Gaussian input, Z-matrix of N, CA and C with variables (Angstrom, degrees):
# hf/3-21g

backbone

0 1
 N
 C     1     B1
 C     2     B2     1     A1
 N     3     B3     2     A2     1     D1
 C     4     B4     3     A3     2     D2
 C     5     B5     4     A4     3     D3
 N     6     B6     5     A5     4     D4
 C     7     B7     6     A6     5     D5
 C     8     B8     7     A7     6     D6
 N     9     B9     8     A8     7     D7
 C    10    B10     9     A9     8     D8
 C    11    B11    10    A10     9     D9
 N    12    B12    11    A11    10    D10
 C    13    B13    12    A12    11    D11
 C    14    B14    13    A13    12    D12
 N    15    B15    14    A14    13    D13
 C    16    B16    15    A15    14    D14
 C    17    B17    16    A16    15    D15
 N    18    B18    17    A17    16    D16
 C    19    B19    18    A18    17    D17
 C    20    B20    19    A19    18    D18
 N    21    B21    20    A20    19    D19
 C    22    B22    21    A21    20    D20
 C    23    B23    22    A22    21    D21
 N    24    B24    23    A23    22    D22
 C    25    B25    24    A24    23    D23
 C    26    B26    25    A25    24    D24
 N    27    B27    26    A26    25    D25
 C    28    B28    27    A27    26    D26
 C    29    B29    28    A28    27    D27
 N    30    B30    29    A29    28    D28
 C    31    B31    30    A30    29    D29
 C    32    B32    31    A31    30    D30
 N    33    B33    32    A32    31    D31
 C    34    B34    33    A33    32    D32
 C    35    B35    34    A34    33    D33
 N    36    B36    35    A35    34    D34
 C    37    B37    36    A36    35    D35
 C    38    B38    37    A37    36    D36
 N    39    B39    38    A38    37    D37
 C    40    B40    39    A39    38    D38
 C    41    B41    40    A40    39    D39
 N    42    B42    41    A41    40    D40
 C    43    B43    42    A42    41    D41
 C    44    B44    43    A43    42    D42
 N    45    B45    44    A44    43    D43
 C    46    B46    45    A45    44    D44
 C    47    B47    46    A46    45    D45
 N    48    B48    47    A47    46    D46
 C    49    B49    48    A48    47    D47
 C    50    B50    49    A49    48    D48
 N    51    B51    50    A50    49    D49
 C    52    B52    51    A51    50    D50
 C    53    B53    52    A52    51    D51
 N    54    B54    53    A53    52    D52
 C    55    B55    54    A54    53    D53
 C    56    B56    55    A55    54    D54
 N    57    B57    56    A56    55    D55
 C    58    B58    57    A57    56    D56
 C    59    B59    58    A58    57    D57
 N    60    B60    59    A59    58    D58
 C    61    B61    60    A60    59    D59
 C    62    B62    61    A61    60    D60
 N    63    B63    62    A62    61    D61
 C    64    B64    63    A63    62    D62
 C    65    B65    64    A64    63    D63
 N    66    B66    65    A65    64    D64
 C    67    B67    66    A66    65    D65
 C    68    B68    67    A67    66    D66
 N    69    B69    68    A68    67    D67
 C    70    B70    69    A69    68    D68
 C    71    B71    70    A70    69    D69
 N    72    B72    71    A71    70    D70
 C    73    B73    72    A72    71    D71
 C    74    B74    73    A73    72    D72
 N    75    B75    74    A74    73    D73
 C    76    B76    75    A75    74    D74
 C    77    B77    76    A76    75    D75
 N    78    B78    77    A77    76    D76
 C    79    B79    78    A78    77    D77
 C    80    B80    79    A79    78    D78
 N    81    B81    80    A80    79    D79
 C    82    B82    81    A81    80    D80
 C    83    B83    82    A82    81    D81
 N    84    B84    83    A83    82    D82
 C    85    B85    84    A84    83    D83
 C    86    B86    85    A85    84    D84
 N    87    B87    86    A86    85    D85
 C    88    B88    87    A87    86    D86
 C    89    B89    88    A88    87    D87
 N    90    B90    89    A89    88    D88
 C    91    B91    90    A90    89    D89
 C    92    B92    91    A91    90    D90
 N    93    B93    92    A92    91    D91
 C    94    B94    93    A93    92    D92
 C    95    B95    94    A94    93    D93
 N    96    B96    95    A95    94    D94
 C    97    B97    96    A96    95    D95
 C    98    B98    97    A97    96    D96
 N    99    B99    98    A98    97    D97
 C   100   B100    99    A99    98    D98
 C   101   B101   100   A100    99    D99
 N   102   B102   101   A101   100   D100
 C   103   B103   102   A102   101   D101
 C   104   B104   103   A103   102   D102
 N   105   B105   104   A104   103   D103
 C   106   B106   105   A105   104   D104
 C   107   B107   106   A106   105   D105
 N   108   B108   107   A107   106   D106
 C   109   B109   108   A108   107   D107
 C   110   B110   109   A109   108   D108
 N   111   B111   110   A110   109   D109
 C   112   B112   111   A111   110   D110
 C   113   B113   112   A112   111   D111
 N   114   B114   113   A113   112   D112
 C   115   B115   114   A114   113   D113
 C   116   B116   115   A115   114   D114
 N   117   B117   116   A116   115   D115
 C   118   B118   117   A117   116   D116
 C   119   B119   118   A118   117   D117
 N   120   B120   119   A119   118   D118
 C   121   B121   120   A120   119   D119
 C   122   B122   121   A121   120   D120
 N   123   B123   122   A122   121   D121
 C   124   B124   123   A123   122   D122
 C   125   B125   124   A124   123   D123
 N   126   B126   125   A125   124   D124
 C   127   B127   126   A126   125   D125
 C   128   B128   127   A127   126   D126
 N   129   B129   128   A128   127   D127
 C   130   B130   129   A129   128   D128
 C   131   B131   130   A130   129   D129
 N   132   B132   131   A131   130   D130
 C   133   B133   132   A132   131   D131
 C   134   B134   133   A133   132   D132
 N   135   B135   134   A134   133   D133
 C   136   B136   135   A135   134   D134
 C   137   B137   136   A136   135   D135
 N   138   B138   137   A137   136   D136
 C   139   B139   138   A138   137   D137
 C   140   B140   139   A139   138   D138
 N   141   B141   140   A140   139   D139
 C   142   B142   141   A141   140   D140
 C   143   B143   142   A142   141   D141
 N   144   B144   143   A143   142   D142
 C   145   B145   144   A144   143   D143
 C   146   B146   145   A145   144   D144
 N   147   B147   146   A146   145   D145
 C   148   B148   147   A147   146   D146
 C   149   B149   148   A148   147   D147
 N   150   B150   149   A149   148   D148
 C   151   B151   150   A150   149   D149
 C   152   B152   151   A151   150   D150
 N   153   B153   152   A152   151   D151
 C   154   B154   153   A153   152   D152
 C   155   B155   154   A154   153   D153
 N   156   B156   155   A155   154   D154
 C   157   B157   156   A156   155   D155
 C   158   B158   157   A157   156   D156
 N   159   B159   158   A158   157   D157
 C   160   B160   159   A159   158   D158
 C   161   B161   160   A160   159   D159
 N   162   B162   161   A161   160   D160
 C   163   B163   162   A162   161   D161
 C   164   B164   163   A163   162   D162
 N   165   B165   164   A164   163   D163
 C   166   B166   165   A165   164   D164
 C   167   B167   166   A166   165   D165
 N   168   B168   167   A167   166   D166
 C   169   B169   168   A168   167   D167
 C   170   B170   169   A169   168   D168
 N   171   B171   170   A170   169   D169
 C   172   B172   171   A171   170   D170
 C   173   B173   172   A172   171   D171
 N   174   B174   173   A173   172   D172
 C   175   B175   174   A174   173   D173
 C   176   B176   175   A175   174   D174
 N   177   B177   176   A176   175   D175
 C   178   B178   177   A177   176   D176
 C   179   B179   178   A178   177   D177
 N   180   B180   179   A179   178   D178
 C   181   B181   180   A180   179   D179
 C   182   B182   181   A181   180   D180
 N   183   B183   182   A182   181   D181
 C   184   B184   183   A183   182   D182
 C   185   B185   184   A184   183   D183
 N   186   B186   185   A185   184   D184
 C   187   B187   186   A186   185   D185
 C   188   B188   187   A187   186   D186
 N   189   B189   188   A188   187   D187
 C   190   B190   189   A189   188   D188
 C   191   B191   190   A190   189   D189
 N   192   B192   191   A191   190   D190
 C   193   B193   192   A192   191   D191
 C   194   B194   193   A193   192   D192
 N   195   B195   194   A194   193   D193
 C   196   B196   195   A195   194   D194
 C   197   B197   196   A196   195   D195
 N   198   B198   197   A197   196   D196
 C   199   B199   198   A198   197   D197
 C   200   B200   199   A199   198   D198
 N   201   B201   200   A200   199   D199
 C   202   B202   201   A201   200   D200
 C   203   B203   202   A202   201   D201
 N   204   B204   203   A203   202   D202
 C   205   B205   204   A204   203   D203
 C   206   B206   205   A205   204   D204
 N   207   B207   206   A206   205   D205
 C   208   B208   207   A207   206   D206
 C   209   B209   208   A208   207   D207
 N   210   B210   209   A209   208   D208
 C   211   B211   210   A210   209   D209
 C   212   B212   211   A211   210   D210
 N   213   B213   212   A212   211   D211
 C   214   B214   213   A213   212   D212
 C   215   B215   214   A214   213   D213
 N   216   B216   215   A215   214   D214
 C   217   B217   216   A216   215   D215
 C   218   B218   217   A217   216   D216
 N   219   B219   218   A218   217   D217
 C   220   B220   219   A219   218   D218
 C   221   B221   220   A220   219   D219
 N   222   B222   221   A221   220   D220
 C   223   B223   222   A222   221   D221
 C   224   B224   223   A223   222   D222
 N   225   B225   224   A224   223   D223
 C   226   B226   225   A225   224   D224
 C   227   B227   226   A226   225   D225
 N   228   B228   227   A227   226   D226
 C   229   B229   228   A228   227   D227
 C   230   B230   229   A229   228   D228
 N   231   B231   230   A230   229   D229
 C   232   B232   231   A231   230   D230
 C   233   B233   232   A232   231   D231
 N   234   B234   233   A233   232   D232
 C   235   B235   234   A234   233   D233
 C   236   B236   235   A235   234   D234
 N   237   B237   236   A236   235   D235
 C   238   B238   237   A237   236   D236
 C   239   B239   238   A238   237   D237
 N   240   B240   239   A239   238   D238
 C   241   B241   240   A240   239   D239
 C   242   B242   241   A241   240   D240
 N   243   B243   242   A242   241   D241
 C   244   B244   243   A243   242   D242
 C   245   B245   244   A244   243   D243
 N   246   B246   245   A245   244   D244
 C   247   B247   246   A246   245   D245
 C   248   B248   247   A247   246   D246
 N   249   B249   248   A248   247   D247
 C   250   B250   249   A249   248   D248
 C   251   B251   250   A250   249   D249
 N   252   B252   251   A251   250   D250
 C   253   B253   252   A252   251   D251
 C   254   B254   253   A253   252   D252
 N   255   B255   254   A254   253   D253
 C   256   B256   255   A255   254   D254
 C   257   B257   256   A256   255   D255
 N   258   B258   257   A257   256   D256
 C   259   B259   258   A258   257   D257
 C   260   B260   259   A259   258   D258
 N   261   B261   260   A260   259   D259
 C   262   B262   261   A261   260   D260
 C   263   B263   262   A262   261   D261
 N   264   B264   263   A263   262   D262
 C   265   B265   264   A264   263   D263
 C   266   B266   265   A265   264   D264
 N   267   B267   266   A266   265   D265
 C   268   B268   267   A267   266   D266
 C   269   B269   268   A268   267   D267
 N   270   B270   269   A269   268   D268
 C   271   B271   270   A270   269   D269
 C   272   B272   271   A271   270   D270
 N   273   B273   272   A272   271   D271
 C   274   B274   273   A273   272   D272
 C   275   B275   274   A274   273   D273
 N   276   B276   275   A275   274   D274
 C   277   B277   276   A276   275   D275
 C   278   B278   277   A277   276   D276
 N   279   B279   278   A278   277   D277
 C   280   B280   279   A279   278   D278
 C   281   B281   280   A280   279   D279
 N   282   B282   281   A281   280   D280
 C   283   B283   282   A282   281   D281
 C   284   B284   283   A283   282   D282
 N   285   B285   284   A284   283   D283
 C   286   B286   285   A285   284   D284
 C   287   B287   286   A286   285   D285
 N   288   B288   287   A287   286   D286
 C   289   B289   288   A288   287   D287
 C   290   B290   289   A289   288   D288
 N   291   B291   290   A290   289   D289
 C   292   B292   291   A291   290   D290
 C   293   B293   292   A292   291   D291
 N   294   B294   293   A293   292   D292
 C   295   B295   294   A294   293   D293
 C   296   B296   295   A295   294   D294
 N   297   B297   296   A296   295   D295
 C   298   B298   297   A297   296   D296
 C   299   B299   298   A298   297   D297
 N   300   B300   299   A299   298   D298
 C   301   B301   300   A300   299   D299
 C   302   B302   301   A301   300   D300
 N   303   B303   302   A302   301   D301
 C   304   B304   303   A303   302   D302
 C   305   B305   304   A304   303   D303
 N   306   B306   305   A305   304   D304
 C   307   B307   306   A306   305   D305
 C   308   B308   307   A307   306   D306

   B1=1.5994
   B2=1.5361
   B3=1.3647
   B4=1.4313
   B5=1.5705
   B6=1.2810
   B7=1.5083
   B8=1.4094
   B9=1.3272
   B10=1.4985
   B11=1.5760
   B12=1.3759
   B13=1.5164
   B14=1.4735
   B15=1.2757
   B16=1.3908
   B17=1.5437
   B18=1.2879
   B19=1.4954
   B20=1.6341
   B21=1.2830
   B22=1.4736
   B23=1.4578
   B24=1.1875
   B25=1.4906
   B26=1.6142
   B27=1.3636
   B28=1.4485
   B29=1.5700
   B30=1.2357
   B31=1.6184
   B32=1.4966
   B33=1.3089
   B34=1.4351
   B35=1.4751
   B36=1.3628
   B37=1.3266
   B38=1.5499
   B39=1.3490
   B40=1.4158
   B41=1.5635
   B42=1.2835
   B43=1.4840
   B44=1.5636
   B45=1.3343
   B46=1.4777
   B47=1.4813
   B48=1.4409
   B49=1.3624
   B50=1.5181
   B51=1.3783
   B52=1.5680
   B53=1.4617
   B54=1.3910
   B55=1.3656
   B56=1.5698
   B57=1.3386
   B58=1.4614
   B59=1.4829
   B60=1.4486
   B61=1.4954
   B62=1.4650
   B63=1.3602
   B64=1.4820
   B65=1.5584
   B66=1.3521
   B67=1.4495
   B68=1.4598
   B69=1.3303
   B70=1.3956
   B71=1.5436
   B72=1.2821
   B73=1.4142
   B74=1.5173
   B75=1.3155
   B76=1.5237
   B77=1.5602
   B78=1.2726
   B79=1.4899
   B80=1.5654
   B81=1.3173
   B82=1.4580
   B83=1.5704
   B84=1.3143
   B85=1.5224
   B86=1.6123
   B87=1.3048
   B88=1.4799
   B89=1.4804
   B90=1.3140
   B91=1.5004
   B92=1.5656
   B93=1.3318
   B94=1.5732
   B95=1.5544
   B96=1.3016
   B97=1.5415
   B98=1.5318
   B99=1.2330
   B100=1.4929
   B101=1.5868
   B102=1.2882
   B103=1.4599
   B104=1.4103
   B105=1.2649
   B106=1.4845
   B107=1.5239
   B108=1.3516
   B109=1.5369
   B110=1.6151
   B111=1.3263
   B112=1.4219
   B113=1.5516
   B114=1.4059
   B115=1.4388
   B116=1.5687
   B117=1.2965
   B118=1.4772
   B119=1.5133
   B120=1.3242
   B121=1.5300
   B122=1.5383
   B123=1.2894
   B124=1.4637
   B125=1.5831
   B126=1.4290
   B127=1.4266
   B128=1.5735
   B129=1.3506
   B130=1.4307
   B131=1.6128
   B132=1.3496
   B133=1.4170
   B134=1.5425
   B135=1.4350
   B136=1.4085
   B137=1.5222
   B138=1.4046
   B139=1.5017
   B140=1.5363
   B141=1.3112
   B142=1.3742
   B143=1.4669
   B144=1.4003
   B145=1.3928
   B146=1.4683
   B147=1.3932
   B148=1.4583
   B149=1.5119
   B150=1.3608
   B151=1.4891
   B152=1.5416
   B153=1.2560
   B154=1.4764
   B155=1.5080
   B156=1.3927
   B157=1.5116
   B158=1.5608
   B159=1.3178
   B160=1.4513
   B161=1.5664
   B162=1.2292
   B163=1.5981
   B164=1.5535
   B165=1.4286
   B166=1.4964
   B167=1.4875
   B168=1.3421
   B169=1.4767
   B170=1.5257
   B171=1.2469
   B172=1.4411
   B173=1.5985
   B174=1.2017
   B175=1.5463
   B176=1.5589
   B177=1.3438
   B178=1.5204
   B179=1.4870
   B180=1.3531
   B181=1.5658
   B182=1.4891
   B183=1.4399
   B184=1.4673
   B185=1.6365
   B186=1.2915
   B187=1.4232
   B188=1.5125
   B189=1.3681
   B190=1.4579
   B191=1.5515
   B192=1.3653
   B193=1.3823
   B194=1.4693
   B195=1.4025
   B196=1.3707
   B197=1.5275
   B198=1.2362
   B199=1.4975
   B200=1.4690
   B201=1.3141
   B202=1.4083
   B203=1.5385
   B204=1.2605
   B205=1.3993
   B206=1.5478
   B207=1.3226
   B208=1.4928
   B209=1.5348
   B210=1.2815
   B211=1.4039
   B212=1.5002
   B213=1.3096
   B214=1.4617
   B215=1.4642
   B216=1.2372
   B217=1.4974
   B218=1.5869
   B219=1.3488
   B220=1.4512
   B221=1.4282
   B222=1.3556
   B223=1.4733
   B224=1.4829
   B225=1.2852
   B226=1.4665
   B227=1.4497
   B228=1.3667
   B229=1.4272
   B230=1.6621
   B231=1.3214
   B232=1.5554
   B233=1.5371
   B234=1.2148
   B235=1.4691
   B236=1.4922
   B237=1.3528
   B238=1.5213
   B239=1.6038
   B240=1.4131
   B241=1.4907
   B242=1.5575
   B243=1.3813
   B244=1.3362
   B245=1.6014
   B246=1.3887
   B247=1.4951
   B248=1.5425
   B249=1.3967
   B250=1.5093
   B251=1.5354
   B252=1.2581
   B253=1.4849
   B254=1.4509
   B255=1.3952
   B256=1.5079
   B257=1.4471
   B258=1.3460
   B259=1.3633
   B260=1.5420
   B261=1.2745
   B262=1.5293
   B263=1.4451
   B264=1.3217
   B265=1.3472
   B266=1.4785
   B267=1.2519
   B268=1.4178
   B269=1.4423
   B270=1.3379
   B271=1.4660
   B272=1.4444
   B273=1.3149
   B274=1.4785
   B275=1.5252
   B276=1.3189
   B277=1.4245
   B278=1.5029
   B279=1.2823
   B280=1.4954
   B281=1.4756
   B282=1.3998
   B283=1.3958
   B284=1.5656
   B285=1.3652
   B286=1.4915
   B287=1.4789
   B288=1.4006
   B289=1.4093
   B290=1.5334
   B291=1.2878
   B292=1.4659
   B293=1.6046
   B294=1.3026
   B295=1.5358
   B296=1.4599
   B297=1.3602
   B298=1.5503
   B299=1.5173
   B300=1.2497
   B301=1.5496
   B302=1.6300
   B303=1.3756
   B304=1.4067
   B305=1.5792
   B306=1.2723
   B307=1.4779
   B308=1.4902
   A1=108.29
   A2=117.89
   A3=118.75
   A4=117.79
   A5=112.91
   A6=119.95
   A7=113.98
   A8=114.56
   A9=122.34
   A10=103.98
   A11=111.67
   A12=118.89
   A13=106.24
   A14=120.27
   A15=125.86
   A16=109.36
   A17=115.13
   A18=125.81
   A19=102.82
   A20=116.14
   A21=121.34
   A22=112.50
   A23=123.93
   A24=125.92
   A25=101.62
   A26=110.21
   A27=118.99
   A28=106.68
   A29=110.53
   A30=120.59
   A31=107.94
   A32=116.65
   A33=125.00
   A34=114.45
   A35=122.73
   A36=124.66
   A37=114.41
   A38=119.36
   A39=115.28
   A40=103.09
   A41=118.33
   A42=121.44
   A43=108.00
   A44=111.16
   A45=118.94
   A46=113.42
   A47=117.27
   A48=113.71
   A49=113.94
   A50=114.05
   A51=112.71
   A52=118.01
   A53=119.97
   A54=123.13
   A55=114.24
   A56=111.83
   A57=120.96
   A58=119.31
   A59=109.25
   A60=111.19
   A61=119.81
   A62=118.50
   A63=124.51
   A64=110.71
   A65=113.49
   A66=116.43
   A67=109.65
   A68=122.20
   A69=124.89
   A70=113.10
   A71=115.80
   A72=117.56
   A73=115.65
   A74=110.81
   A75=115.57
   A76=110.68
   A77=118.15
   A78=121.84
   A79=111.55
   A80=116.21
   A81=120.82
   A82=111.84
   A83=112.45
   A84=120.81
   A85=110.08
   A86=112.40
   A87=115.11
   A88=111.31
   A89=116.72
   A90=119.87
   A91=108.60
   A92=115.84
   A93=120.50
   A94=104.42
   A95=118.76
   A96=120.40
   A97=110.12
   A98=119.94
   A99=127.64
   A100=108.37
   A101=116.34
   A102=119.88
   A103=115.76
   A104=119.39
   A105=124.14
   A106=112.06
   A107=117.64
   A108=117.25
   A109=105.23
   A110=120.91
   A111=116.90
   A112=113.20
   A113=116.09
   A114=119.25
   A115=111.04
   A116=111.76
   A117=116.95
   A118=116.71
   A119=115.65
   A120=114.28
   A121=107.59
   A122=110.41
   A123=113.34
   A124=113.50
   A125=115.07
   A126=120.80
   A127=108.90
   A128=115.09
   A129=114.62
   A130=105.59
   A131=115.88
   A132=123.50
   A133=105.84
   A134=111.71
   A135=115.57
   A136=102.97
   A137=112.57
   A138=123.65
   A139=103.20
   A140=117.33
   A141=125.38
   A142=112.96
   A143=125.70
   A144=122.83
   A145=112.38
   A146=118.80
   A147=120.96
   A148=113.48
   A149=113.13
   A150=120.57
   A151=114.18
   A152=117.86
   A153=119.05
   A154=108.03
   A155=115.35
   A156=121.19
   A157=115.44
   A158=118.71
   A159=120.60
   A160=109.32
   A161=115.67
   A162=119.84
   A163=104.34
   A164=110.08
   A165=120.60
   A166=108.36
   A167=109.50
   A168=116.32
   A169=109.13
   A170=113.69
   A171=119.57
   A172=108.63
   A173=116.06
   A174=118.76
   A175=103.90
   A176=113.00
   A177=118.28
   A178=108.05
   A179=110.71
   A180=116.88
   A181=99.67
   A182=111.79
   A183=118.89
   A184=105.98
   A185=112.87
   A186=121.33
   A187=116.69
   A188=114.66
   A189=122.79
   A190=110.93
   A191=113.86
   A192=117.60
   A193=115.12
   A194=117.59
   A195=117.90
   A196=111.41
   A197=118.06
   A198=123.62
   A199=107.22
   A200=123.38
   A201=119.70
   A202=109.65
   A203=121.51
   A204=124.75
   A205=110.16
   A206=115.86
   A207=118.71
   A208=112.67
   A209=116.70
   A210=118.33
   A211=116.49
   A212=118.88
   A213=122.69
   A214=111.49
   A215=120.53
   A216=119.97
   A217=108.02
   A218=118.21
   A219=117.60
   A220=115.50
   A221=122.19
   A222=123.72
   A223=115.71
   A224=116.92
   A225=119.49
   A226=114.86
   A227=119.20
   A228=118.14
   A229=109.44
   A230=111.99
   A231=114.25
   A232=108.21
   A233=119.97
   A234=125.99
   A235=110.70
   A236=114.17
   A237=120.17
   A238=112.06
   A239=111.39
   A240=114.63
   A241=109.46
   A242=123.08
   A243=123.02
   A244=110.41
   A245=117.12
   A246=121.95
   A247=109.96
   A248=115.54
   A249=115.71
   A250=113.73
   A251=117.19
   A252=122.66
   A253=117.63
   A254=118.59
   A255=116.12
   A256=114.52
   A257=127.22
   A258=128.10
   A259=108.42
   A260=118.68
   A261=123.12
   A262=115.13
   A263=123.74
   A264=132.47
   A265=114.11
   A266=118.91
   A267=128.11
   A268=113.46
   A269=127.49
   A270=126.34
   A271=112.59
   A272=114.36
   A273=124.06
   A274=109.24
   A275=120.88
   A276=124.49
   A277=108.13
   A278=117.84
   A279=125.36
   A280=109.94
   A281=118.86
   A282=118.70
   A283=103.59
   A284=112.88
   A285=122.32
   A286=107.83
   A287=113.17
   A288=122.10
   A289=111.14
   A290=115.13
   A291=120.04
   A292=102.25
   A293=111.53
   A294=116.27
   A295=109.57
   A296=114.62
   A297=115.20
   A298=110.40
   A299=117.83
   A300=118.05
   A301=108.59
   A302=114.64
   A303=115.99
   A304=104.69
   A305=112.65
   A306=119.81
   A307=110.37
   D1=143.33
   D2=176.94
   D3=-69.70
   D4=159.00
   D5=179.50
   D6=-71.54
   D7=136.56
   D8=-174.73
   D9=-77.04
   D10=136.07
   D11=176.79
   D12=-109.84
   D13=128.35
   D14=173.23
   D15=-98.79
   D16=109.70
   D17=-173.76
   D18=-70.31
   D19=145.10
   D20=166.93
   D21=-107.37
   D22=130.73
   D23=-176.50
   D24=-118.26
   D25=124.99
   D26=178.55
   D27=-118.67
   D28=122.00
   D29=171.54
   D30=-107.13
   D31=118.58
   D32=176.45
   D33=-108.98
   D34=118.68
   D35=176.03
   D36=-86.49
   D37=129.28
   D38=-170.13
   D39=-134.96
   D40=115.06
   D41=177.86
   D42=-108.19
   D43=119.96
   D44=174.96
   D45=-91.90
   D46=141.02
   D47=171.45
   D48=-63.96
   D49=132.82
   D50=-173.97
   D51=-46.45
   D52=-38.62
   D53=-178.53
   D54=-67.41
   D55=-17.27
   D56=174.73
   D57=-99.31
   D58=10.54
   D59=-172.75
   D60=-53.74
   D61=-48.19
   D62=-177.48
   D63=-59.24
   D64=-50.34
   D65=-179.07
   D66=-64.13
   D67=-43.17
   D68=179.99
   D69=-61.41
   D70=-45.81
   D71=173.93
   D72=-56.50
   D73=-52.47
   D74=178.71
   D75=-53.22
   D76=-45.26
   D77=176.46
   D78=-60.04
   D79=-46.18
   D80=-177.65
   D81=-63.40
   D82=-36.79
   D83=178.07
   D84=-67.59
   D85=-39.66
   D86=-178.59
   D87=-75.16
   D88=-38.08
   D89=173.78
   D90=-58.40
   D91=-49.39
   D92=-174.79
   D93=-53.82
   D94=-47.93
   D95=179.35
   D96=-61.29
   D97=-44.01
   D98=-171.93
   D99=-68.75
   D100=-50.46
   D101=-172.24
   D102=-69.16
   D103=-23.07
   D104=178.53
   D105=-59.89
   D106=-12.36
   D107=-178.26
   D108=-98.89
   D109=6.33
   D110=179.26
   D111=-77.27
   D112=146.37
   D113=-177.13
   D114=-61.54
   D115=134.73
   D116=175.77
   D117=90.13
   D118=-8.70
   D119=-174.61
   D120=-85.48
   D121=119.70
   D122=-178.12
   D123=-88.19
   D124=-24.75
   D125=-171.83
   D126=-163.04
   D127=137.57
   D128=175.64
   D129=-145.70
   D130=127.02
   D131=-176.65
   D132=-130.01
   D133=140.70
   D134=176.14
   D135=-117.23
   D136=130.89
   D137=-168.34
   D138=-117.70
   D139=146.35
   D140=171.56
   D141=-125.21
   D142=129.07
   D143=179.74
   D144=-64.65
   D145=146.43
   D146=-179.06
   D147=-63.43
   D148=-53.03
   D149=-172.06
   D150=-87.44
   D151=-12.12
   D152=175.06
   D153=-133.50
   D154=86.64
   D155=-174.73
   D156=-59.42
   D157=-13.97
   D158=179.86
   D159=-93.71
   D160=6.60
   D161=178.99
   D162=-112.68
   D163=123.73
   D164=-178.99
   D165=-127.72
   D166=155.51
   D167=166.16
   D168=-133.65
   D169=151.46
   D170=173.78
   D171=-114.33
   D172=141.50
   D173=177.30
   D174=-123.17
   D175=107.43
   D176=173.33
   D177=-108.43
   D178=139.23
   D179=177.83
   D180=-118.87
   D181=125.04
   D182=-179.17
   D183=-117.56
   D184=145.46
   D185=-179.18
   D186=-73.02
   D187=-8.69
   D188=177.99
   D189=-167.32
   D190=152.83
   D191=175.14
   D192=-62.82
   D193=-28.35
   D194=-178.36
   D195=-72.63
   D196=-33.86
   D197=176.96
   D198=-69.22
   D199=-37.28
   D200=179.04
   D201=-71.44
   D202=-42.89
   D203=179.02
   D204=-58.78
   D205=-40.33
   D206=176.92
   D207=-69.60
   D208=-29.78
   D209=170.64
   D210=-56.08
   D211=-38.75
   D212=-179.87
   D213=-56.26
   D214=-32.75
   D215=-175.01
   D216=-109.37
   D217=8.46
   D218=170.34
   D219=-63.97
   D220=142.05
   D221=178.28
   D222=-45.59
   D223=-49.20
   D224=178.77
   D225=-58.22
   D226=-40.82
   D227=-178.65
   D228=-74.22
   D229=-39.18
   D230=179.56
   D231=-61.40
   D232=-47.61
   D233=-177.96
   D234=-59.44
   D235=-47.80
   D236=-178.34
   D237=-61.51
   D238=-48.91
   D239=-176.98
   D240=-68.06
   D241=-33.92
   D242=178.47
   D243=-64.03
   D244=-45.68
   D245=179.85
   D246=-65.29
   D247=-35.13
   D248=-174.50
   D249=-84.32
   D250=-23.02
   D251=176.08
   D252=-40.22
   D253=-57.60
   D254=179.11
   D255=-66.28
   D256=-10.02
   D257=-175.58
   D258=-99.28
   D259=0.55
   D260=-177.73
   D261=-80.65
   D262=142.42
   D263=167.09
   D264=-86.91
   D265=-22.31
   D266=-179.71
   D267=-152.10
   D268=161.59
   D269=176.90
   D270=-65.45
   D271=152.23
   D272=170.91
   D273=-48.10
   D274=143.24
   D275=177.74
   D276=-131.27
   D277=87.78
   D278=178.14
   D279=-81.83
   D280=128.05
   D281=175.81
   D282=-129.29
   D283=126.52
   D284=-175.71
   D285=-104.78
   D286=130.30
   D287=-176.13
   D288=-128.58
   D289=163.81
   D290=162.52
   D291=-138.07
   D292=162.29
   D293=178.48
   D294=-58.95
   D295=140.55
   D296=-172.97
   D297=-70.05
   D298=-21.21
   D299=-177.99
   D300=-99.77
   D301=17.12
   D302=-178.31
   D303=-114.79
   D304=73.92
   D305=-177.55
   D306=-121.47

């Protein structure tokens, strides 16, 4: 029988200062396109809240915790976070999950 894989789900809340909305959205869209090439990334979605267009979430699904942790120091992620930092209204909020029935 094949080895069981525990997927890692990372939800990141990103609040852009409203006056930086266009620049922030462009940067988020560019990152979404670039990060999809990272090893171990199964899925990546960029979400925008309906009533607060400067509030975004990313949903990343990784095939392992090791790949997720490696992504934090990947050049694409470091560059993105450095460029996004001055546009933020609050710090990044990464929340790491696994499926509740995957124990």
